[in-house]
ZAKOL-167886 format. One record per atom (N, C-alpha, C, CB): residue in one letter; residue number from 0; x, y, z; atom name. Coordinates in Angstrom, 1 decimal. Glycine has a CB too. Layout:
BEGIN
torlum->a&roro->NUM&px->X&py->Y&pz->Z&vomi->CA
...
END
This chain:
BEGIN
torlum->x&roro->0&px->7.2&py->30.4&pz->13.5&vomi->N
torlum->x&roro->0&px->6.9&py->29.0&pz->14.5&vomi->CA
torlum->x&roro->0&px->7.4&py->29.0&pz->15.8&vomi->C
torlum->x&roro->0&px->7.5&py->27.5&pz->13.9&vomi->CB
torlum->x&roro->1&px->6.7&py->28.6&pz->16.5&vomi->N
torlum->x&roro->1&px->7.3&py->28.8&pz->18.2&vomi->CA
torlum->x&roro->1&px->8.0&py->27.4&pz->18.1&vomi->C
torlum->x&roro->1&px->5.9&py->28.9&pz->19.7&vomi->CB
torlum->x&roro->2&px->8.9&py->27.3&pz->19.1&vomi->N
torlum->x&roro->2&px->10.0&py->26.1&pz->19.7&vomi->CA
torlum->x&roro->2&px->9.0&py->25.1&pz->19.8&vomi->C
torlum->x&roro->2&px->11.0&py->26.4&pz->21.4&vomi->CB
torlum->x&roro->3&px->8.3&py->25.2&pz->20.6&vomi->N
torlum->x&roro->3&px->7.2&py->24.1&pz->21.1&vomi->CA
torlum->x&roro->3&px->6.5&py->23.3&pz->20.0&vomi->C
torlum->x&roro->3&px->6.1&py->24.8&pz->21.9&vomi->CB
torlum->x&roro->4&px->6.1&py->24.1&pz->19.0&vomi->N
torlum->x&roro->4&px->5.3&py->23.5&pz->18.0&vomi->CA
torlum->x&roro->4&px->6.4&py->22.8&pz->17.2&vomi->C
torlum->x&roro->4&px->4.4&py->24.6&pz->17.1&vomi->CB
torlum->x&roro->5&px->7.5&py->23.1&pz->16.9&vomi->N
torlum->x&roro->5&px->8.5&py->22.5&pz->16.1&vomi->CA
torlum->x&roro->5&px->8.9&py->21.4&pz->16.5&vomi->C
torlum->x&roro->5&px->9.5&py->23.2&pz->15.9&vomi->CB
torlum->x&roro->6&px->9.1&py->21.4&pz->18.0&vomi->N
torlum->x&roro->6&px->9.7&py->20.1&pz->18.7&vomi->CA
torlum->x&roro->6&px->8.4&py->19.0&pz->19.1&vomi->C
torlum->x&roro->6&px->10.5&py->20.7&pz->20.2&vomi->CB
torlum->x&roro->7&px->7.2&py->19.5&pz->18.9&vomi->N
torlum->x&roro->7&px->6.2&py->18.4&pz->19.0&vomi->CA
torlum->x&roro->7&px->6.0&py->17.9&pz->17.7&vomi->C
torlum->x&roro->7&px->4.8&py->18.8&pz->19.5&vomi->CB
torlum->x&roro->8&px->6.3&py->18.6&pz->16.5&vomi->N
torlum->x&roro->8&px->6.2&py->18.1&pz->15.1&vomi->CA
torlum->x&roro->8&px->7.2&py->17.0&pz->14.7&vomi->C
torlum->x&roro->8&px->6.4&py->19.2&pz->14.1&vomi->CB
torlum->x&roro->9&px->8.5&py->17.0&pz->15.5&vomi->N
torlum->x&roro->9&px->9.7&py->16.4&pz->15.6&vomi->CA
torlum->x&roro->9&px->9.1&py->15.4&pz->16.1&vomi->C
torlum->x&roro->9&px->10.7&py->17.0&pz->16.2&vomi->CB
torlum->x&roro->10&px->8.6&py->15.2&pz->17.6&vomi->N
torlum->x&roro->10&px->8.4&py->14.1&pz->18.2&vomi->CA
torlum->x&roro->10&px->7.4&py->13.1&pz->17.5&vomi->C
torlum->x&roro->10&px->8.1&py->14.5&pz->19.5&vomi->CB
torlum->x&roro->11&px->6.4&py->13.8&pz->17.0&vomi->N
torlum->x&roro->11&px->5.5&py->12.8&pz->16.2&vomi->CA
torlum->x&roro->11&px->6.2&py->12.0&pz->14.9&vomi->C
torlum->x&roro->11&px->4.3&py->13.7&pz->15.6&vomi->CB
torlum->x&roro->12&px->7.0&py->12.9&pz->14.4&vomi->N
torlum->x&roro->12&px->7.8&py->11.9&pz->13.4&vomi->CA
torlum->x&roro->12&px->8.7&py->10.9&pz->14.1&vomi->C
torlum->x&roro->12&px->8.8&py->12.7&pz->12.3&vomi->CB
torlum->x&roro->13&px->9.4&py->11.4&pz->15.1&vomi->N
torlum->x&roro->13&px->10.1&py->10.3&pz->15.9&vomi->CA
torlum->x&roro->13&px->9.5&py->9.2&pz->16.3&vomi->C
torlum->x&roro->13&px->10.6&py->10.7&pz->17.0&vomi->CB
torlum->x&roro->14&px->8.3&py->9.4&pz->16.9&vomi->N
torlum->x&roro->14&px->7.5&py->8.2&pz->17.4&vomi->CA
torlum->x&roro->14&px->6.9&py->7.5&pz->16.0&vomi->C
torlum->x&roro->14&px->6.1&py->8.7&pz->18.5&vomi->CB
torlum->x&roro->15&px->6.5&py->8.1&pz->15.0&vomi->N
torlum->x&roro->15&px->6.4&py->7.2&pz->13.8&vomi->CA
torlum->x&roro->15&px->7.5&py->6.1&pz->13.1&vomi->C
torlum->x&roro->15&px->6.2&py->8.1&pz->12.7&vomi->CB
torlum->x&roro->16&px->8.8&py->6.9&pz->13.4&vomi->N
torlum->x&roro->16&px->9.9&py->6.1&pz->12.9&vomi->CA
torlum->x&roro->16&px->10.1&py->5.0&pz->13.7&vomi->C
torlum->x&roro->16&px->11.2&py->6.8&pz->12.7&vomi->CB
torlum->x&roro->17&px->10.0&py->5.3&pz->15.2&vomi->N
torlum->x&roro->17&px->10.1&py->4.1&pz->16.1&vomi->CA
torlum->x&roro->17&px->9.1&py->3.1&pz->15.9&vomi->C
torlum->x&roro->17&px->10.0&py->4.5&pz->17.5&vomi->CB
torlum->x&roro->18&px->7.7&py->3.3&pz->15.7&vomi->N
torlum->x&roro->18&px->6.7&py->2.4&pz->15.5&vomi->CA
torlum->x&roro->18&px->7.0&py->1.6&pz->14.1&vomi->C
torlum->x&roro->18&px->5.4&py->3.0&pz->15.5&vomi->CB
torlum->x&roro->19&px->7.5&py->2.2&pz->13.3&vomi->N
torlum->x&roro->19&px->8.0&py->1.5&pz->11.7&vomi->CA
torlum->x&roro->19&px->9.2&py->0.3&pz->12.2&vomi->C
torlum->x&roro->19&px->9.0&py->2.9&pz->10.4&vomi->CB
torlum->x&roro->20&px->10.0&py->0.9&pz->12.9&vomi->N
torlum->x&roro->20&px->11.5&py->0.3&pz->13.1&vomi->CA
torlum->x&roro->20&px->10.9&py->-1.1&pz->14.2&vomi->C
torlum->x&roro->20&px->12.9&py->1.7&pz->13.9&vomi->CB
torlum->x&roro->21&px->10.0&py->-0.8&pz->15.0&vomi->N
torlum->x&roro->21&px->9.4&py->-2.1&pz->15.6&vomi->CA
torlum->x&roro->21&px->8.8&py->-3.1&pz->14.8&vomi->C
torlum->x&roro->21&px->8.4&py->-1.8&pz->16.5&vomi->CB
torlum->x&roro->22&px->8.0&py->-2.5&pz->13.6&vomi->N
torlum->x&roro->22&px->7.5&py->-3.2&pz->13.1&vomi->CA
torlum->x&roro->22&px->8.3&py->-4.3&pz->12.0&vomi->C
torlum->x&roro->22&px->6.6&py->-2.4&pz->12.7&vomi->CB
torlum->x&roro->23&px->9.5&py->-3.6&pz->11.8&vomi->N
torlum->x&roro->23&px->10.3&py->-3.9&pz->10.9&vomi->CA
torlum->x&roro->23&px->11.6&py->-5.0&pz->11.8&vomi->C
torlum->x&roro->23&px->10.8&py->-2.5&pz->10.1&vomi->CB
torlum->x&roro->24&px->11.3&py->-5.3&pz->13.1&vomi->N
torlum->x&roro->24&px->12.2&py->-6.1&pz->13.9&vomi->CA
torlum->x&roro->24&px->13.4&py->-5.7&pz->14.1&vomi->C
torlum->x&roro->24&px->12.3&py->-7.1&pz->13.5&vomi->CB
torlum->x&roro->25&px->13.7&py->-4.2&pz->14.0&vomi->N
torlum->x&roro->25&px->14.9&py->-3.4&pz->14.3&vomi->CA
torlum->x&roro->25&px->15.2&py->-3.9&pz->15.9&vomi->C
torlum->x&roro->25&px->14.7&py->-1.6&pz->14.1&vomi->CB
torlum->x&roro->26&px->16.5&py->-4.2&pz->16.2&vomi->N
torlum->x&roro->26&px->16.9&py->-4.4&pz->17.6&vomi->CA
torlum->x&roro->26&px->16.6&py->-3.2&pz->18.5&vomi->C
torlum->x&roro->26&px->18.4&py->-4.7&pz->17.6&vomi->CB
torlum->x&roro->27&px->16.0&py->-3.3&pz->19.5&vomi->N
torlum->x&roro->27&px->15.4&py->-2.3&pz->20.6&vomi->CA
torlum->x&roro->27&px->16.9&py->-1.4&pz->20.7&vomi->C
torlum->x&roro->27&px->14.8&py->-3.1&pz->22.3&vomi->CB
torlum->x&roro->28&px->18.1&py->-2.0&pz->20.9&vomi->N
torlum->x&roro->28&px->19.2&py->-0.8&pz->21.3&vomi->CA
torlum->x&roro->28&px->19.4&py->0.4&pz->20.1&vomi->C
torlum->x&roro->28&px->20.7&py->-1.5&pz->21.6&vomi->CB
torlum->x&roro->29&px->19.3&py->-0.3&pz->18.8&vomi->N
torlum->x&roro->29&px->19.5&py->0.4&pz->17.8&vomi->CA
torlum->x&roro->29&px->18.2&py->1.6&pz->17.5&vomi->C
torlum->x&roro->29&px->19.7&py->-0.5&pz->16.8&vomi->CB
torlum->x&roro->30&px->17.0&py->1.3&pz->18.0&vomi->N
torlum->x&roro->30&px->16.0&py->2.1&pz->18.1&vomi->CA
torlum->x&roro->30&px->16.2&py->3.2&pz->18.7&vomi->C
torlum->x&roro->30&px->15.0&py->1.7&pz->18.6&vomi->CB
torlum->x&roro->31&px->16.7&py->2.8&pz->20.2&vomi->N
torlum->x&roro->31&px->16.9&py->3.8&pz->21.4&vomi->CA
torlum->x&roro->31&px->18.1&py->4.8&pz->20.9&vomi->C
torlum->x&roro->31&px->17.3&py->2.9&pz->22.8&vomi->CB
torlum->x&roro->32&px->18.8&py->4.3&pz->20.2&vomi->N
torlum->x&roro->32&px->20.2&py->5.2&pz->19.6&vomi->CA
torlum->x&roro->32&px->19.8&py->6.0&pz->18.8&vomi->C
torlum->x&roro->32&px->21.3&py->4.5&pz->18.8&vomi->CB
torlum->x&roro->33&px->18.9&py->5.3&pz->17.6&vomi->N
torlum->x&roro->33&px->18.5&py->6.4&pz->16.9&vomi->CA
torlum->x&roro->33&px->17.3&py->7.6&pz->17.3&vomi->C
torlum->x&roro->33&px->18.0&py->5.8&pz->15.9&vomi->CB
torlum->x&roro->34&px->16.5&py->7.1&pz->18.3&vomi->N
torlum->x&roro->34&px->15.8&py->8.1&pz->18.8&vomi->CA
torlum->x&roro->34&px->16.2&py->9.0&pz->19.6&vomi->C
torlum->x&roro->34&px->14.8&py->7.8&pz->19.4&vomi->CB
torlum->x&roro->35&px->17.6&py->8.9&pz->20.2&vomi->N
torlum->x&roro->35&px->18.3&py->9.8&pz->21.0&vomi->CA
torlum->x&roro->35&px->19.0&py->10.7&pz->20.2&vomi->C
torlum->x&roro->35&px->19.1&py->9.3&pz->22.0&vomi->CB
torlum->x&roro->36&px->19.3&py->10.3&pz->19.0&vomi->N
torlum->x&roro->36&px->20.2&py->11.1&pz->17.8&vomi->CA
torlum->x&roro->36&px->19.0&py->12.2&pz->17.4&vomi->C
torlum->x&roro->36&px->20.6&py->9.9&pz->16.3&vomi->CB
torlum->x&roro->37&px->18.0&py->11.5&pz->17.1&vomi->N
torlum->x&roro->37&px->17.0&py->12.2&pz->16.4&vomi->CA
torlum->x&roro->37&px->16.4&py->13.4&pz->17.4&vomi->C
torlum->x&roro->37&px->15.9&py->11.0&pz->15.8&vomi->CB
torlum->x&roro->38&px->16.3&py->13.0&pz->18.7&vomi->N
torlum->x&roro->38&px->15.9&py->14.0&pz->19.5&vomi->CA
torlum->x&roro->38&px->17.0&py->15.3&pz->19.6&vomi->C
torlum->x&roro->38&px->15.6&py->13.4&pz->20.8&vomi->CB
torlum->x&roro->39&px->18.2&py->15.0&pz->19.6&vomi->N
torlum->x&roro->39&px->19.2&py->15.8&pz->19.7&vomi->CA
torlum->x&roro->39&px->19.0&py->16.9&pz->18.6&vomi->C
torlum->x&roro->39&px->20.5&py->14.9&pz->19.5&vomi->CB
torlum->x&roro->40&px->18.9&py->16.3&pz->17.2&vomi->N
torlum->x&roro->40&px->19.1&py->16.8&pz->16.0&vomi->CA
torlum->x&roro->40&px->17.6&py->17.7&pz->15.9&vomi->C
torlum->x&roro->40&px->19.5&py->15.6&pz->14.8&vomi->CB
torlum->x&roro->41&px->16.6&py->17.4&pz->16.6&vomi->N
torlum->x&roro->41&px->15.3&py->17.9&pz->16.5&vomi->CA
torlum->x&roro->41&px->15.7&py->19.3&pz->17.2&vomi->C
torlum->x&roro->41&px->14.1&py->17.0&pz->17.1&vomi->CB
torlum->x&roro->42&px->16.1&py->19.4&pz->18.5&vomi->N
torlum->x&roro->42&px->16.3&py->20.3&pz->19.3&vomi->CA
torlum->x&roro->42&px->17.3&py->21.4&pz->18.7&vomi->C
torlum->x&roro->42&px->16.7&py->19.8&pz->20.6&vomi->CB
torlum->x&roro->43&px->18.4&py->20.8&pz->18.0&vomi->N
torlum->x&roro->43&px->19.1&py->21.6&pz->17.3&vomi->CA
torlum->x&roro->43&px->18.7&py->22.4&pz->16.1&vomi->C
torlum->x&roro->43&px->20.0&py->21.0&pz->17.0&vomi->CB
torlum->x&roro->44&px->18.0&py->21.6&pz->15.4&vomi->N
torlum->x&roro->44&px->17.4&py->22.5&pz->14.2&vomi->CA
torlum->x&roro->44&px->16.1&py->23.2&pz->14.8&vomi->C
torlum->x&roro->44&px->16.8&py->21.5&pz->12.8&vomi->CB
torlum->x&roro->45&px->15.2&py->22.9&pz->15.9&vomi->N
torlum->x&roro->45&px->14.4&py->23.7&pz->16.3&vomi->CA
torlum->x&roro->45&px->14.8&py->24.9&pz->16.7&vomi->C
torlum->x&roro->45&px->13.9&py->23.2&pz->17.1&vomi->CB
torlum->x&roro->46&px->15.8&py->24.9&pz->17.6&vomi->N
torlum->x&roro->46&px->16.5&py->26.3&pz->18.2&vomi->CA
torlum->x&roro->46&px->17.0&py->26.9&pz->17.1&vomi->C
torlum->x&roro->46&px->17.7&py->26.0&pz->19.4&vomi->CB
torlum->x&roro->47&px->17.5&py->26.8&pz->15.7&vomi->N
torlum->x&roro->47&px->17.9&py->27.2&pz->14.8&vomi->CA
torlum->x&roro->47&px->17.0&py->28.1&pz->14.0&vomi->C
torlum->x&roro->47&px->18.4&py->26.4&pz->14.3&vomi->CB
torlum->x&roro->48&px->16.0&py->27.3&pz->13.8&vomi->N
torlum->x&roro->48&px->14.8&py->27.6&pz->13.2&vomi->CA
torlum->x&roro->48&px->13.7&py->28.8&pz->13.9&vomi->C
torlum->x&roro->48&px->14.3&py->26.4&pz->13.1&vomi->CB
torlum->x&roro->49&px->14.0&py->28.7&pz->15.1&vomi->N
torlum->x&roro->49&px->13.3&py->29.6&pz->15.9&vomi->CA
torlum->x&roro->49&px->13.7&py->30.6&pz->16.7&vomi->C
torlum->x&roro->49&px->12.8&py->29.1&pz->16.5&vomi->CB
torlum->x&roro->50&px->15.0&py->30.7&pz->16.4&vomi->N
torlum->x&roro->50&px->15.7&py->31.9&pz->17.2&vomi->CA
torlum->x&roro->50&px->15.6&py->33.2&pz->17.0&vomi->C
torlum->x&roro->50&px->16.9&py->31.7&pz->17.3&vomi->CB
torlum->x&roro->51&px->15.6&py->34.2&pz->17.8&vomi->N
torlum->x&roro->51&px->15.2&py->35.6&pz->17.4&vomi->CA
torlum->x&roro->51&px->16.9&py->35.9&pz->16.9&vomi->C
torlum->x&roro->51&px->14.3&py->36.9&pz->19.0&vomi->CB
torlum->x&roro->52&px->16.5&py->36.9&pz->15.8&vomi->N
torlum->x&roro->52&px->17.9&py->37.4&pz->15.4&vomi->CA
torlum->x&roro->52&px->18.3&py->38.6&pz->16.4&vomi->C
torlum->x&roro->52&px->18.0&py->37.9&pz->13.7&vomi->CB
torlum->x&roro->53&px->19.8&py->38.8&pz->16.2&vomi->N
torlum->x&roro->53&px->20.2&py->39.7&pz->17.4&vomi->CA
torlum->x&roro->53&px->20.0&py->41.0&pz->16.5&vomi->C
torlum->x&roro->53&px->22.0&py->39.5&pz->18.1&vomi->CB
torlum->x&roro->54&px->19.8&py->42.3&pz->17.2&vomi->N
torlum->x&roro->54&px->19.7&py->43.3&pz->16.2&vomi->CA
torlum->x&roro->54&px->20.8&py->44.3&pz->16.2&vomi->C
torlum->x&roro->54&px->18.6&py->43.9&pz->16.5&vomi->CB
torlum->x&roro->55&px->21.8&py->44.0&pz->17.2&vomi->N
torlum->x&roro->55&px->23.0&py->44.4&pz->16.9&vomi->CA
torlum->x&roro->55&px->23.2&py->46.0&pz->17.7&vomi->C
torlum->x&roro->55&px->23.3&py->44.3&pz->15.2&vomi->CB
torlum->x&roro->56&px->24.0&py->46.3&pz->18.2&vomi->N
torlum->x&roro->56&px->23.7&py->47.7&pz->18.6&vomi->CA
torlum->x&roro->56&px->24.8&py->48.7&pz->17.9&vomi->C
torlum->x&roro->56&px->23.9&py->47.9&pz->20.3&vomi->CB
END
C-alpha cells in the first residue's frame, strides 16, 4: 500500500471524527488538539506500514 493512500484514508477518518465531535458540541480547541495528534499518529503509522525493508549488505 502506498503512503499517499494510507494518509488519505487516515485523513478521511479524521474528518469524520471532527464532524462527529462538532455535532456533539465538543469545544473547538479540543477538536484542534485531537486533530493534530491524529495527524501525527497517522503519519507515524503510515511511514511504519509503508517503508521499504533494508536489504543489508
